Structures are given as structure tokens and as C-alpha cells.
C-alpha positions in Angstrom: 121.1 112.5 46.5 119.4 109.8 48.7 118.0 110.1 52.0 119.1 107.9 54.8 115.6 107.6 55.9 113.6 104.4 54.9 110.2 104.8 53.6 107.4 105.1 56.4 110.1 106.4 58.8 108.8 109.3 60.8 111.0 112.5 60.9 113.4 112.8 63.8 111.9 114.8 66.9 114.4 117.0 68.9 116.1 115.2 71.8 114.3 117.1 74.6 110.8 116.2 73.0 111.9 112.5 73.0 113.3 112.7 76.7 110.0 114.3 77.6 107.7 111.9 76.0 109.9 108.9 77.6 109.5 110.7 81.1 105.5 110.8 80.7 105.5 107.2 79.5 107.3 105.9 82.4 105.2 108.0 84.7 102.1 106.4 83.3 103.7 102.9 83.7 104.4 103.7 87.2 101.0 104.9 87.9 102.2 108.4 89.1 100.8 110.4 86.4 98.4 112.8 87.6 94.8 111.1 87.7 95.9 108.0 86.1 95.7 105.8 89.5 92.6 105.8 91.5 92.5 106.4 95.0 92.9 103.2 97.4 89.3 103.6 98.5 88.1 103.0 95.0 89.9 99.8 94.4 87.5 98.2 96.2 89.9 95.1 97.3 88.1 92.4 99.2 89.5 91.8 102.6 91.4 88.5 101.3 92.8 90.7 98.4 94.0 93.2 101.2 95.7 90.5 102.8 97.2 89.1 99.6 98.5 92.7 98.6 100.2 93.4 102.1 102.1 90.3 101.6 103.0 91.0 98.0 104.2 94.5 99.2 106.1 92.7 102.0 108.0 90.6 99.0 106.4 87.1 99.1 106.0 85.0 96.4 102.9 83.6 95.2 103.8 80.1 96.9 104.6 81.9 100.2 101.3 83.6 100.0 99.5 80.4 99.4 100.9 78.6 102.4 100.6 81.6 104.9 96.9 81.9 103.8 96.2 78.3 103.5 94.9 78.7 99.9 95.8 77.0 96.7 98.8 78.7 94.6 95.8 79.0 91.7 93.7 80.9 94.2 96.5 83.1 94.8 97.3 83.9 91.2 93.8 84.9 91.0 93.7 87.1 93.7 96.9 88.4 92.3 95.6 89.3 88.8 92.2 90.7 90.2 94.5 92.9 92.5 96.6 94.2 89.3 93.2 94.7 87.4 91.8 96.8 90.1 94.5 98.9 91.1 95.4 99.4 87.1 98.8 98.4 87.3 100.5 95.4 85.0 103.1 94.0 87.3 103.9 93.2 91.0 106.7 95.9 90.9 104.1 98.6 90.4 102.2 97.3 93.5 105.2 98.2 95.6 105.2 101.8 94.3 101.6 102.5 94.2 
């Protein structure tokens, strides 16, 4: 009798274990796993990055932030990228949850 598994497939895991792994992965992605996100004082954001972060959390776009702060869109994108890096998140929506 032939097996339904393809060569190289991992053996199946119990459903409970799969759910637990997915929950842990989601927690890590959201930055809520114990110790995964540094404390705010360790982010070492510049005053300008702090202003950009406040505007991001308020739901403003890069263009709106650039206009409000009198800076170029490119500079705004640079600030956003540095904020994401310093806060150990990968997307803007994670900033709202952090």
C-alpha cells in the first residue's frame, strides 16, 4: 500500500500543537512575546522620530507626515524605516500595537 505523503514531507503534528505554534508565532510577530520587544526607553528614538511615530500612530500617511513636519517624503520614509528597525517591528500596523 502506498503512503499519501510525498517524499520530504514532515509527519503531521497533533492539531493542538499546531495551534500552539501558530499562536506563539503570531505573538512574536506582534511583538507581545515575553522579552521580544525592548522597553520604550531602549528604542532611543530621536525627537524627530518620536514626532513621526506619534503621527504614524494617529493614522497619518507618509505624505501627510511630510507635509505636517515640512520635510520631504523621502526623509519621512527614512524616519519610518529607522523607527521600525529600532522598535523591532516589520510593519506600520505593528507600531500601533507596540
